[in-house]
N, CA, C and O atoms as CSV, one atom per row, in Angstrom:
chain,resi,resn,atom,element,x,y,z
A,1,UNK,N,N,0.835,-1.182,0.000
A,1,UNK,CA,C,0.000,0.000,0.000
A,1,UNK,C,C,0.883,1.249,0.000
A,1,UNK,O,O,1.913,1.292,0.671
A,2,UNK,N,N,0.475,2.240,-0.744
A,2,UNK,CA,C,1.180,3.512,-0.844
A,2,UNK,C,C,0.504,4.564,0.033
A,2,UNK,O,O,-0.583,4.339,0.564
A,3,UNK,N,N,1.146,5.689,0.175
A,3,UNK,CA,C,0.569,6.834,0.861
A,3,UNK,C,C,-0.659,7.308,0.073
A,3,UNK,O,O,-0.581,7.495,-1.141
A,4,UNK,N,N,-1.788,7.502,0.760
A,4,UNK,CA,C,-3.008,7.992,0.112
A,4,UNK,C,C,-3.595,9.114,0.974
A,4,UNK,O,O,-4.275,8.843,1.964
A,5,UNK,N,N,-3.336,10.367,0.603
A,5,UNK,CA,C,-3.784,11.501,1.421
A,5,UNK,C,C,-5.302,11.658,1.487
A,5,UNK,O,O,-5.811,12.424,2.305
A,6,UNK,N,N,-6.032,10.934,0.627
A,6,UNK,CA,C,-7.495,11.050,0.642
A,6,UNK,C,C,-8.138,10.192,1.722
A,6,UNK,O,O,-9.328,10.340,2.000
A,7,UNK,N,N,-7.374,9.306,2.328
A,7,UNK,CA,C,-7.917,8.429,3.371
A,7,UNK,C,C,-7.899,9.115,4.740
A,7,UNK,O,O,-7.040,9.958,4.998
A,8,UNK,N,N,-8.848,8.754,5.622
A,8,UNK,CA,C,-8.973,9.435,6.911
A,8,UNK,C,C,-8.208,8.816,8.086
A,8,UNK,O,O,-8.110,9.454,9.134
A,9,UNK,N,N,-7.659,7.596,7.957
A,9,UNK,CA,C,-7.027,6.922,9.092
A,9,UNK,C,C,-5.522,7.140,9.120
A,9,UNK,O,O,-4.857,7.214,8.086
A,10,UNK,N,N,-5.006,7.241,10.349
A,10,UNK,CA,C,-3.578,7.071,10.614
A,10,UNK,C,C,-3.531,5.957,11.655
A,10,UNK,O,O,-3.930,6.146,12.805
A,11,UNK,N,N,-3.038,4.799,11.235
A,11,UNK,CA,C,-3.015,3.616,12.093
A,11,UNK,C,C,-1.619,3.486,12.684
A,11,UNK,O,O,-0.628,3.456,11.953
A,12,UNK,N,N,-1.544,3.410,14.009
A,12,UNK,CA,C,-0.258,3.350,14.698
A,12,UNK,C,C,-0.002,1.959,15.272
A,12,UNK,O,O,-0.932,1.186,15.505
A,13,UNK,N,N,1.256,1.662,15.490
A,13,UNK,CA,C,1.666,0.352,15.985
A,13,UNK,C,C,1.150,0.009,17.363
A,13,UNK,O,O,1.103,-1.166,17.727
A,14,UNK,N,N,0.759,1.008,18.144
A,14,UNK,CA,C,0.239,0.737,19.487
A,14,UNK,C,C,-1.272,0.481,19.476
A,14,UNK,O,O,-1.923,0.532,20.519
A,15,UNK,N,N,-1.819,0.206,18.296
A,15,UNK,CA,C,-3.247,-0.081,18.085
A,15,UNK,C,C,-4.131,1.157,18.225
A,15,UNK,O,O,-5.330,1.040,18.476
A,16,UNK,N,N,-3.551,2.320,18.067
A,16,UNK,CA,C,-4.323,3.557,18.061
A,16,UNK,C,C,-4.645,3.905,16.615
A,16,UNK,O,O,-3.800,3.765,15.731
A,17,UNK,N,N,-5.870,4.357,16.382
A,17,UNK,CA,C,-6.276,4.787,15.049
A,17,UNK,C,C,-6.772,6.227,15.167
A,17,UNK,O,O,-7.753,6.505,15.856
A,18,UNK,N,N,-6.086,7.124,14.493
A,18,UNK,CA,C,-6.493,8.526,14.448
A,18,UNK,C,C,-7.360,8.700,13.207
A,18,UNK,O,O,-6.994,8.251,12.121
A,19,UNK,N,N,-8.515,9.355,13.368
A,19,UNK,CA,C,-9.458,9.496,12.263
A,19,UNK,C,C,-9.767,10.973,12.051
A,19,UNK,O,O,-10.219,11.659,12.967
A,20,UNK,N,N,-9.520,11.456,10.837
A,20,UNK,CA,C,-9.795,12.846,10.489
A,20,UNK,C,C,-11.287,13.043,10.293
A,20,UNK,O,O,-11.881,12.446,9.396
A,21,UNK,N,N,-11.886,13.863,11.112
A,21,UNK,CA,C,-13.326,14.098,11.067
A,21,UNK,C,C,-13.734,14.870,9.813
A,21,UNK,O,O,-14.811,14.624,9.270
A,22,UNK,N,N,-12.906,15.791,9.344
A,22,UNK,CA,C,-13.248,16.622,8.195
A,22,UNK,C,C,-13.039,15.921,6.853
A,22,UNK,O,O,-13.299,16.507,5.803
A,23,UNK,N,N,-12.581,14.695,6.880
A,23,UNK,CA,C,-12.342,13.945,5.648
A,23,UNK,C,C,-13.675,13.545,5.006
A,23,UNK,O,O,-14.591,13.137,5.720
A,24,UNK,N,N,-13.806,13.651,3.691
A,24,UNK,CA,C,-15.060,13.267,3.021
A,24,UNK,C,C,-15.448,11.791,3.240
A,24,UNK,O,O,-16.625,11.442,3.147
A,25,UNK,N,N,-14.477,10.941,3.525
A,25,UNK,CA,C,-14.752,9.511,3.738
A,25,UNK,C,C,-14.921,9.170,5.221
A,25,UNK,O,O,-14.986,7.997,5.590
A,26,UNK,N,N,-14.992,10.196,6.063
A,26,UNK,CA,C,-15.053,9.979,7.506
A,26,UNK,C,C,-16.199,9.061,7.929
A,26,UNK,O,O,-15.956,8.070,8.617
A,27,UNK,N,N,-17.423,9.354,7.545
A,27,UNK,CA,C,-18.590,8.583,8.010
A,27,UNK,C,C,-18.490,7.127,7.585
A,27,UNK,O,O,-18.758,6.223,8.376
A,28,UNK,N,N,-18.105,6.904,6.337
A,28,UNK,CA,C,-17.948,5.540,5.815
A,28,UNK,C,C,-16.857,4.788,6.591
A,28,UNK,O,O,-17.041,3.633,6.976
A,29,UNK,N,N,-15.735,5.450,6.811
A,29,UNK,CA,C,-14.606,4.833,7.518
A,29,UNK,C,C,-14.945,4.576,8.980
A,29,UNK,O,O,-14.633,3.513,9.517
A,30,UNK,N,N,-15.584,5.551,9.623
A,30,UNK,CA,C,-15.981,5.397,11.031
A,30,UNK,C,C,-16.913,4.204,11.193
A,30,UNK,O,O,-16.752,3.416,12.125
A,31,UNK,N,N,-17.880,4.063,10.301
A,31,UNK,CA,C,-18.830,2.955,10.383
A,31,UNK,C,C,-18.141,1.604,10.173
A,31,UNK,O,O,-18.560,0.601,10.751
A,32,UNK,N,N,-17.102,1.573,9.361
A,32,UNK,CA,C,-16.359,0.328,9.130
A,32,UNK,C,C,-15.459,-0.013,10.318
A,32,UNK,O,O,-15.207,-1.186,10.593
A,33,UNK,N,N,-14.978,1.012,11.020
A,33,UNK,CA,C,-14.077,0.823,12.160
A,33,UNK,C,C,-14.822,0.489,13.449
A,33,UNK,O,O,-14.320,-0.274,14.274
A,34,UNK,N,N,-16.001,1.046,13.627
A,34,UNK,CA,C,-16.753,0.934,14.887
A,34,UNK,C,C,-16.967,-0.495,15.397
A,34,UNK,O,O,-16.941,-0.693,16.612
A,35,UNK,N,N,-17.175,-1.496,14.545
A,35,UNK,CA,C,-17.410,-2.847,15.083
A,35,UNK,C,C,-16.225,-3.468,15.821
A,35,UNK,O,O,-16.407,-4.445,16.547
A,36,UNK,N,N,-15.008,-2.923,15.652
A,36,UNK,CA,C,-13.866,-3.555,16.312
A,36,UNK,C,C,-12.917,-2.579,17.002
A,36,UNK,O,O,-11.787,-2.942,17.332
A,37,UNK,N,N,-13.360,-1.363,17.220
A,37,UNK,CA,C,-12.517,-0.375,17.890
A,37,UNK,C,C,-13.345,0.421,18.893
A,37,UNK,O,O,-14.560,0.559,18.746
A,38,UNK,N,N,-12.674,0.937,19.908
A,38,UNK,CA,C,-13.333,1.757,20.928
A,38,UNK,C,C,-12.937,3.215,20.736
A,38,UNK,O,O,-11.757,3.538,20.599
A,39,UNK,N,N,-13.930,4.084,20.727
A,39,UNK,CA,C,-13.669,5.519,20.659
A,39,UNK,C,C,-13.119,5.970,22.008
A,39,UNK,O,O,-13.758,5.774,23.042
A,40,UNK,N,N,-11.926,6.577,21.994
A,40,UNK,CA,C,-11.303,7.051,23.230
A,40,UNK,C,C,-11.454,8.549,23.420
A,40,UNK,O,O,-11.774,9.018,24.512
A,41,UNK,N,N,-11.220,9.300,22.343
A,41,UNK,CA,C,-11.288,10.765,22.417
A,41,UNK,C,C,-11.971,11.271,21.153
A,41,UNK,O,O,-11.780,10.725,20.066
A,42,UNK,N,N,-12.764,12.312,21.311
A,42,UNK,CA,C,-13.432,12.864,20.132
A,42,UNK,C,C,-13.402,14.390,20.111
A,42,UNK,O,O,-14.447,15.040,20.130
A,43,UNK,N,N,-12.185,14.960,20.071
A,43,UNK,CA,C,-12.119,16.403,19.904
A,43,UNK,C,C,-12.601,16.789,18.499
A,43,UNK,O,O,-12.952,15.922,17.698
A,44,UNK,N,N,-12.613,18.044,18.219
A,44,UNK,CA,C,-13.255,18.563,17.019
A,44,UNK,C,C,-12.744,17.983,15.693
A,44,UNK,O,O,-13.561,17.652,14.833
A,45,UNK,N,N,-11.438,17.850,15.496
A,45,UNK,CA,C,-10.911,17.509,14.170
A,45,UNK,C,C,-10.378,16.083,14.018
A,45,UNK,O,O,-10.440,15.515,12.928
A,46,UNK,N,N,-9.864,15.508,15.084
A,46,UNK,CA,C,-9.281,14.156,15.031
A,46,UNK,C,C,-9.878,13.318,16.152
A,46,UNK,O,O,-9.778,13.678,17.325
A,47,UNK,N,N,-10.500,12.196,15.789
A,47,UNK,CA,C,-11.010,11.261,16.801
A,47,UNK,C,C,-9.976,10.155,16.984
A,47,UNK,O,O,-9.326,9.733,16.028
A,48,UNK,N,N,-9.835,9.699,18.214
A,48,UNK,CA,C,-8.878,8.641,18.535
A,48,UNK,C,C,-9.636,7.376,18.916
A,48,UNK,O,O,-10.461,7.378,19.830
A,49,UNK,N,N,-9.343,6.304,18.202
A,49,UNK,CA,C,-9.907,4.987,18.487
A,49,UNK,C,C,-8.775,4.086,18.948
A,49,UNK,O,O,-7.613,4.311,18.610
A,50,UNK,N,N,-9.123,3.060,19.725
A,50,UNK,CA,C,-8.134,2.077,20.153
A,50,UNK,C,C,-8.672,0.677,19.872
A,50,UNK,O,O,-9.846,0.382,20.094
A,51,UNK,N,N,-7.786,-0.167,19.382
A,51,UNK,CA,C,-8.115,-1.578,19.151
A,51,UNK,C,C,-7.713,-2.329,20.411
A,51,UNK,O,O,-6.555,-2.716,20.565
A,52,UNK,N,N,-8.665,-2.533,21.310
A,52,UNK,CA,C,-8.376,-3.214,22.572
A,52,UNK,C,C,-8.650,-4.710,22.418
A,52,UNK,O,O,-9.336,-5.139,21.490
A,53,UNK,N,N,-8.107,-5.484,23.337
A,53,UNK,CA,C,-8.403,-6.915,23.312
A,53,UNK,C,C,-9.910,-7.144,23.366
A,53,UNK,O,O,-10.449,-7.965,22.625
A,54,UNK,N,N,-10.577,-6.418,24.241
A,54,UNK,CA,C,-12.022,-6.602,24.382
A,54,UNK,C,C,-12.771,-6.219,23.107
A,54,UNK,O,O,-13.685,-6.933,22.695
A,55,UNK,N,N,-12.402,-5.110,22.480
A,55,UNK,CA,C,-13.101,-4.714,21.251
A,55,UNK,C,C,-12.857,-5.734,20.134
A,55,UNK,O,O,-13.753,-6.015,19.338
A,56,UNK,N,N,-11.648,-6.281,20.080
A,56,UNK,CA,C,-11.339,-7.295,19.062
A,56,UNK,C,C,-12.098,-8.590,19.333
A,56,UNK,O,O,-12.607,-9.212,18.400
A,57,UNK,N,N,-12.182,-9.004,20.603
A,57,UNK,CA,C,-12.916,-10.231,20.940
A,57,UNK,C,C,-14.409,-10.059,20.716
A,57,UNK,O,O,-15.078,-10.993,20.276
A,58,UNK,N,N,-14.945,-8.872,21.015
A,58,UNK,CA,C,-16.365,-8.625,20.737
A,58,UNK,C,C,-16.644,-8.717,19.244
A,58,UNK,O,O,-17.670,-9.257,18.830
A,59,UNK,N,N,-15.739,-8.194,18.445
A,59,UNK,CA,C,-15.894,-8.288,16.993
A,59,UNK,C,C,-15.817,-9.752,16.538
A,59,UNK,O,O,-16.580,-10.179,15.672
A,60,UNK,N,N,-14.897,-10.505,17.124
A,60,UNK,CA,C,-14.783,-11.931,16.785
A,60,UNK,C,C,-16.063,-12.665,17.156
A,60,UNK,O,O,-16.511,-13.542,16.419
A,61,UNK,N,N,-16.654,-12.312,18.295
A,61,UNK,CA,C,-17.908,-12.937,18.719
A,61,UNK,C,C,-19.034,-12.638,17.737
A,61,UNK,O,O,-19.963,-13.431,17.591
A,62,UNK,N,N,-18.950,-11.497,17.066
A,62,UNK,CA,C,-19.961,-11.117,16.076
A,62,UNK,C,C,-19.637,-11.673,14.689
A,62,UNK,O,O,-20.365,-11.416,13.730
A,63,UNK,N,N,-18.533,-12.443,14.583
A,63,UNK,CA,C,-18.200,-13.097,13.328
A,63,UNK,C,C,-17.170,-12.391,12.467
A,63,UNK,O,O,-16.901,-12.830,11.349
A,64,UNK,N,N,-16.592,-11.315,12.958
A,64,UNK,CA,C,-15.592,-10.575,12.188
A,64,UNK,C,C,-14.229,-11.241,12.361
A,64,UNK,O,O,-13.843,-11.576,13.481
A,65,UNK,N,N,-13.509,-11.431,11.279
A,65,UNK,CA,C,-12.186,-12.049,11.341
A,65,UNK,C,C,-11.101,-10.981,11.457
A,65,UNK,O,O,-11.326,-9.812,11.143
A,66,UNK,N,N,-9.932,-11.400,11.910
A,66,UNK,CA,C,-8.793,-10.473,11.991
A,66,UNK,C,C,-8.443,-9.967,10.593
A,66,UNK,O,O,-8.104,-8.795,10.426
A,67,UNK,N,N,-8.523,-10.836,9.595
A,67,UNK,CA,C,-8.212,-10.421,8.218
A,67,UNK,C,C,-9.170,-9.332,7.744
A,67,UNK,O,O,-8.754,-8.394,7.064
A,68,UNK,N,N,-10.441,-9.449,8.095
A,68,UNK,CA,C,-11.422,-8.428,7.707
A,68,UNK,C,C,-11.124,-7.099,8.402
A,68,UNK,O,O,-11.294,-6.034,7.810
A,69,UNK,N,N,-10.679,-7.165,9.655
A,69,UNK,CA,C,-10.329,-5.942,10.381
A,69,UNK,C,C,-9.121,-5.261,9.739
A,69,UNK,O,O,-9.112,-4.044,9.551
A,70,UNK,N,N,-8.109,-6.049,9.408
A,70,UNK,CA,C,-6.907,-5.506,8.768
A,70,UNK,C,C,-7.268,-4.916,7.405
A,70,UNK,O,O,-6.715,-3.890,7.007
A,71,UNK,N,N,-8.180,-5.551,6.697
A,71,UNK,CA,C,-8.620,-5.038,5.401
A,71,UNK,C,C,-9.255,-3.655,5.542
A,71,UNK,O,O,-8.977,-2.763,4.740
A,72,UNK,N,N,-10.098,-3.471,6.546
A,72,UNK,CA,C,-10.723,-2.167,6.795
A,72,UNK,C,C,-9.648,-1.127,7.105
A,72,UNK,O,O,-9.661,-0.029,6.550
A,73,UNK,N,N,-8.722,-1.477,7.988
A,73,UNK,CA,C,-7.669,-0.534,8.361
A,73,UNK,C,C,-6.839,-0.136,7.139
A,73,UNK,O,O,-6.523,1.039,6.955
A,74,UNK,N,N,-6.492,-1.111,6.311
A,74,UNK,CA,C,-5.712,-0.831,5.107
A,74,UNK,C,C,-6.476,0.001,4.096
A,74,UNK,O,O,-5.902,0.876,3.447
A,75,UNK,N,N,-7.755,-0.262,3.958
A,75,UNK,CA,C,-8.591,0.448,2.984
A,75,UNK,C,C,-8.664,1.946,3.272
A,75,UNK,O,O,-8.681,2.756,2.345
A,76,UNK,N,N,-8.707,2.316,4.558
A,76,UNK,CA,C,-8.901,3.715,4.931
A,76,UNK,C,C,-7.659,4.404,5.482
A,76,UNK,O,O,-7.739,5.560,5.896
A,77,UNK,N,N,-6.526,3.734,5.498
A,77,UNK,CA,C,-5.315,4.309,6.075
A,77,UNK,C,C,-4.563,5.180,5.068
A,77,UNK,O,O,-4.447,4.836,3.892
A,78,UNK,N,N,-4.064,6.299,5.548
A,78,UNK,CA,C,-3.243,7.182,4.717
A,78,UNK,C,C,-1.886,6.555,4.411
A,78,UNK,O,O,-1.333,6.737,3.327
A,79,UNK,N,N,-1.367,5.820,5.375
A,79,UNK,CA,C,-0.020,5.273,5.294
A,79,UNK,C,C,-0.074,3.749,5.340
A,79,UNK,O,O,-1.081,3.183,5.767
A,80,UNK,N,N,0.992,3.077,4.906
A,80,UNK,CA,C,1.026,1.619,5.062
A,80,UNK,C,C,0.845,1.241,6.534
A,80,UNK,O,O,1.313,1.947,7.427
A,81,UNK,N,N,0.167,0.131,6.773
A,81,UNK,CA,C,-0.056,-0.318,8.149
A,81,UNK,C,C,1.258,-0.766,8.775
A,81,UNK,O,O,2.129,-1.284,8.077
A,82,UNK,N,N,1.413,-0.573,10.080
A,82,UNK,CA,C,2.613,-1.092,10.759
A,82,UNK,C,C,2.724,-2.601,10.515
A,82,UNK,O,O,1.723,-3.316,10.576
A,83,UNK,N,N,3.913,-3.073,10.246
A,83,UNK,CA,C,4.094,-4.488,9.888
A,83,UNK,C,C,3.687,-5.434,11.015
A,83,UNK,O,O,3.296,-6.571,10.752
A,84,UNK,N,N,3.773,-4.986,12.246
A,84,UNK,CA,C,3.432,-5.859,13.373
A,84,UNK,C,C,1.922,-5.955,13.617
A,84,UNK,O,O,1.476,-6.824,14.367
A,85,UNK,N,N,1.137,-5.082,12.998
A,85,UNK,CA,C,-0.281,-4.998,13.328
A,85,UNK,C,C,-1.082,-6.233,12.913
A,85,UNK,O,O,-1.842,-6.763,13.724
A,86,UNK,N,N,-0.936,-6.696,11.693
A,86,UNK,CA,C,-1.729,-7.850,11.220
A,86,UNK,C,C,-1.470,-9.098,12.069
A,86,UNK,O,O,-2.429,-9.735,12.504
A,87,UNK,N,N,-0.200,-9.472,12.322
A,87,UNK,CA,C,0.018,-10.648,13.176
A,87,UNK,C,C,-0.483,-10.443,14.608
A,87,UNK,O,O,-0.972,-11.384,15.233
A,88,UNK,N,N,-0.364,-9.226,15.127
A,88,UNK,CA,C,-0.838,-8.921,16.474
A,88,UNK,C,C,-2.354,-9.108,16.559
A,88,UNK,O,O,-2.847,-9.748,17.487
A,89,UNK,N,N,-3.089,-8.557,15.601
A,89,UNK,CA,C,-4.546,-8.703,15.613
A,89,UNK,C,C,-4.945,-10.166,15.427
A,89,UNK,O,O,-5.858,-10.648,16.098
A,90,UNK,N,N,-4.268,-10.874,14.523
A,90,UNK,CA,C,-4.587,-12.285,14.288
A,90,UNK,C,C,-4.379,-13.109,15.560
A,90,UNK,O,O,-5.199,-13.966,15.889
A,91,UNK,N,N,-3.293,-12.849,16.267
A,91,UNK,CA,C,-3.013,-13.600,17.502
A,91,UNK,C,C,-4.055,-13.276,18.574
A,91,UNK,O,O,-4.538,-14.173,19.265
A,92,UNK,N,N,-4.394,-12.014,18.707
A,92,UNK,CA,C,-5.378,-11.604,19.717
A,92,UNK,C,C,-6.752,-12.200,19.415
A,92,UNK,O,O,-7.401,-12.752,20.303
A,93,UNK,N,N,-7.189,-12.091,18.174
A,93,UNK,CA,C,-8.503,-12.618,17.792
A,93,UNK,C,C,-8.540,-14.144,17.943
A,93,UNK,O,O,-9.583,-14.707,18.275
A,94,UNK,N,N,-7.413,-14.808,17.703
A,94,UNK,CA,C,-7.382,-16.276,17.816
A,94,UNK,C,C,-7.613,-16.752,19.245
A,94,UNK,O,O,-7.994,-17.901,19.467
A,95,UNK,N,N,-7.381,-15.864,20.215
A,95,UNK,CA,C,-7.595,-16.243,21.618
A,95,UNK,C,C,-9.067,-16.199,22.026
A,95,UNK,O,O,-9.433,-16.729,23.075
A,96,UNK,N,N,-9.909,-15.576,21.209
A,96,UNK,CA,C,-11.332,-15.497,21.539
A,96,UNK,C,C,-11.927,-16.904,21.620
A,96,UNK,O,O,-11.698,-17.730,20.736
A,97,UNK,N,N,-12.679,-17.170,22.663
A,97,UNK,CA,C,-13.409,-18.432,22.799
A,97,UNK,C,C,-12.605,-19.592,23.356
A,97,UNK,O,O,-13.147,-20.687,23.508
A,98,UNK,N,N,-11.338,-19.392,23.664
A,98,UNK,CA,C,-10.528,-20.492,24.191
A,98,UNK,C,C,-10.907,-20.832,25.623
A,98,UNK,O,O,-10.641,-21.937,26.097
A,99,UNK,N,N,-11.530,-19.882,26.313
A,99,UNK,CA,C,-11.965,-20.081,27.691
A,99,UNK,C,C,-13.425,-19.654,27.774
A,99,UNK,O,O,-13.807,-18.618,27.229
A,100,UNK,N,N,-14.225,-20.443,28.446
A,100,UNK,CA,C,-15.641,-20.106,28.574
A,100,UNK,C,C,-16.104,-20.300,30.011
A,100,UNK,O,O,-15.611,-21.172,30.727
A,101,UNK,N,N,-17.056,-19.474,30.416
A,101,UNK,CA,C,-17.751,-19.668,31.685
A,101,UNK,C,C,-19.115,-20.237,31.358
A,101,UNK,O,O,-19.872,-19.651,30.584
A,102,UNK,N,N,-19.427,-21.373,31.943
A,102,UNK,CA,C,-20.721,-22.006,31.721
A,102,UNK,C,C,-21.445,-22.147,33.052
A,102,UNK,O,O,-20.834,-22.441,34.079
A,103,UNK,N,N,-22.749,-21.934,33.020
A,103,UNK,CA,C,-23.554,-22.076,34.229
A,103,UNK,C,C,-23.742,-23.570,34.533
A,103,UNK,O,O,-24.061,-24.370,33.654
A,104,UNK,N,N,-23.534,-23.909,35.800
A,104,UNK,CA,C,-23.722,-25.274,36.282
A,104,UNK,C,C,-24.577,-25.173,37.545
A,104,UNK,O,O,-24.057,-25.134,38.660
A,105,UNK,N,N,-25.893,-25.131,37.351
A,105,UNK,CA,C,-26.793,-24.901,38.486
A,105,UNK,C,C,-26.601,-23.494,39.003
A,105,UNK,O,O,-26.781,-22.524,38.267
A,106,UNK,N,N,-26.234,-23.383,40.278
A,106,UNK,CA,C,-26.004,-22.071,40.896
A,106,UNK,C,C,-24.557,-21.603,40.743
A,106,UNK,O,O,-24.220,-20.488,41.140
A,107,UNK,N,N,-23.714,-22.442,40.175
A,107,UNK,CA,C,-22.292,-22.119,40.055
A,107,UNK,C,C,-21.926,-21.828,38.597
A,107,UNK,O,O,-22.677,-22.133,37.671
A,108,UNK,N,N,-20.761,-21.236,38.431
A,108,UNK,CA,C,-20.178,-21.051,37.116
A,108,UNK,C,C,-18.985,-21.986,36.994
A,108,UNK,O,O,-18.218,-22.166,37.940
A,109,UNK,N,N,-18.844,-22.568,35.829
A,109,UNK,CA,C,-17.739,-23.493,35.584
A,109,UNK,C,C,-16.845,-22.891,34.497
A,109,UNK,O,O,-17.331,-22.469,33.448
A,110,UNK,N,N,-15.542,-22.857,34.756
A,110,UNK,CA,C,-14.561,-22.413,33.777
A,110,UNK,C,C,-14.222,-23.613,32.905
A,110,UNK,O,O,-13.784,-24.648,33.407
A,111,UNK,N,N,-14.422,-23.475,31.607
A,111,UNK,CA,C,-14.174,-24.563,30.673
A,111,UNK,C,C,-13.081,-24.135,29.706
A,111,UNK,O,O,-13.168,-23.085,29.069
A,112,UNK,N,N,-12.050,-24.971,29.609
A,112,UNK,CA,C,-10.932,-24.669,28.723
A,112,UNK,C,C,-10.328,-25.988,28.247
A,112,UNK,O,O,-9.674,-26.686,29.022
A,113,UNK,N,N,-10.543,-26.334,26.977
A,113,UNK,CA,C,-9.981,-27.583,26.471
A,113,UNK,C,C,-8.463,-27.539,26.273
A,113,UNK,O,O,-7.834,-28.582,26.094
A,114,UNK,N,N,-7.879,-26.360,26.303
A,114,UNK,CA,C,-6.440,-26.186,26.129
A,114,UNK,C,C,-5.765,-26.333,27.493
A,114,UNK,O,O,-5.700,-25.375,28.263
A,115,UNK,N,N,-5.270,-27.519,27.786
A,115,UNK,CA,C,-4.719,-27.823,29.111
A,115,UNK,C,C,-3.585,-26.882,29.538
A,115,UNK,O,O,-3.607,-26.399,30.670
A,116,UNK,N,N,-2.589,-26.601,28.674
A,116,UNK,CA,C,-1.528,-25.670,29.092
A,116,UNK,C,C,-2.075,-24.277,29.439
A,116,UNK,O,O,-1.600,-23.645,30.382
A,117,UNK,N,N,-3.055,-23.806,28.692
A,117,UNK,CA,C,-3.656,-22.513,28.996
A,117,UNK,C,C,-4.379,-22.562,30.336
A,117,UNK,O,O,-4.280,-21.624,31.127
A,118,UNK,N,N,-5.098,-23.636,30.596
A,118,UNK,CA,C,-5.802,-23.788,31.863
A,118,UNK,C,C,-4.816,-23.809,33.030
A,118,UNK,O,O,-5.071,-23.199,34.068
A,119,UNK,N,N,-3.704,-24.500,32.866
A,119,UNK,CA,C,-2.673,-24.537,33.914
A,119,UNK,C,C,-2.089,-23.140,34.146
A,119,UNK,O,O,-1.857,-22.739,35.286
A,120,UNK,N,N,-1.859,-22.414,33.068
A,120,UNK,CA,C,-1.340,-21.053,33.189
A,120,UNK,C,C,-2.333,-20.172,33.956
A,120,UNK,O,O,-1.931,-19.395,34.823
A,121,UNK,N,N,-3.601,-20.290,33.645
A,121,UNK,CA,C,-4.627,-19.523,34.357
A,121,UNK,C,C,-4.668,-19.872,35.835
A,121,UNK,O,O,-4.773,-18.990,36.687
A,122,UNK,N,N,-4.585,-21.156,36.132
A,122,UNK,CA,C,-4.656,-21.617,37.526
A,122,UNK,C,C,-3.493,-21.092,38.353
A,122,UNK,O,O,-3.599,-21.000,39.576
A,123,UNK,N,N,-2.385,-20.746,37.706
A,123,UNK,CA,C,-1.225,-20.210,38.424
A,123,UNK,C,C,-1.327,-18.703,38.668
A,123,UNK,O,O,-0.541,-18.154,39.440
A,124,UNK,N,N,-2.263,-18.040,38.036
A,124,UNK,CA,C,-2.415,-16.593,38.208
A,124,UNK,C,C,-3.106,-16.297,39.541
A,124,UNK,O,O,-4.234,-16.738,39.756
A,125,UNK,N,N,-2.451,-15.561,40.432
A,125,UNK,CA,C,-3.037,-15.298,41.756
A,125,UNK,C,C,-4.428,-14.653,41.687
A,125,UNK,O,O,-5.302,-14.996,42.484
A,126,UNK,N,N,-4.639,-13.736,40.757
A,126,UNK,CA,C,-5.939,-13.055,40.678
A,126,UNK,C,C,-7.035,-13.972,40.153
A,126,UNK,O,O,-8.215,-13.707,40.385
A,127,UNK,N,N,-6.680,-15.030,39.463
A,127,UNK,CA,C,-7.658,-15.997,38.963
A,127,UNK,C,C,-7.822,-17.124,39.974
A,127,UNK,O,O,-8.937,-17.556,40.266
A,128,UNK,N,N,-6.702,-17.590,40.503
A,128,UNK,CA,C,-6.699,-18.745,41.410
A,128,UNK,C,C,-7.655,-18.570,42.580
A,128,UNK,O,O,-8.308,-19.527,42.996
A,129,UNK,N,N,-7.743,-17.351,43.117
A,129,UNK,CA,C,-8.597,-17.129,44.284
A,129,UNK,C,C,-10.074,-17.378,43.983
A,129,UNK,O,O,-10.864,-17.588,44.904
A,130,UNK,N,N,-10.456,-17.357,42.706
A,130,UNK,CA,C,-11.855,-17.583,42.336
A,130,UNK,C,C,-12.126,-19.015,41.875
A,130,UNK,O,O,-13.277,-19.387,41.647
A,131,UNK,N,N,-11.088,-19.802,41.739
A,131,UNK,CA,C,-11.251,-21.177,41.277
A,131,UNK,C,C,-11.564,-22.096,42.452
A,131,UNK,O,O,-10.988,-21.968,43.533
A,132,UNK,N,N,-12.467,-23.003,42.223
A,132,UNK,CA,C,-12.790,-23.999,43.238
A,132,UNK,C,C,-12.139,-25.316,42.872
A,132,UNK,O,O,-11.071,-25.359,42.260
A,133,UNK,N,N,-12.793,-26.365,43.252
A,133,UNK,CA,C,-12.307,-27.711,43.001
A,133,UNK,C,C,-12.338,-28.015,41.506
A,133,UNK,O,O,-13.270,-27.630,40.800
A,134,UNK,N,N,-11.303,-28.712,41.035
A,134,UNK,CA,C,-11.265,-29.116,39.631
A,134,UNK,C,C,-12.222,-30.262,39.409
A,134,UNK,O,O,-12.290,-31.208,40.193
A,135,UNK,N,N,-12.961,-30.153,38.317
A,135,UNK,CA,C,-13.954,-31.182,37.994
A,135,UNK,C,C,-13.363,-32.251,37.090
A,135,UNK,O,O,-13.573,-33.443,37.314
A,136,UNK,N,N,-12.630,-31.834,36.078
A,136,UNK,CA,C,-12.005,-32.787,35.147
A,136,UNK,C,C,-10.517,-32.614,35.146
A,136,UNK,O,O,-10.001,-31.548,35.485
A,137,UNK,N,N,-9.835,-33.645,34.772
A,137,UNK,CA,C,-8.369,-33.567,34.748
A,137,UNK,C,C,-7.880,-33.691,33.360
A,137,UNK,O,O,-6.672,-33.650,33.125
């Protein structure tokens, strides 16, 4: 992708997306970005969006793929996307759904078929305090 001054996005490596409000493509670009980004600041001329883990997972839950998100960012970006962005988004989106909370009567059960991930979670002090007896091994 080349520099395109007609596009409204400036996509940064820290997952920040700056959007020019006065750009003729602003409304179209904003609507394409909204399903997977959180609006952080909205001053008069430049709005700041952030691609958070939660916003990416919510988009994945709605059926949006990391490739589709990268396509939107590339379509509306003034500059080439940071090289680390596509793999970062793909890795983050791939984590969606690996862990689930399921209701079991009056209790909630943490379900994770990925044993190493479950072991890693069980070692986290902030998670461990909420875990009860293991049901399956």
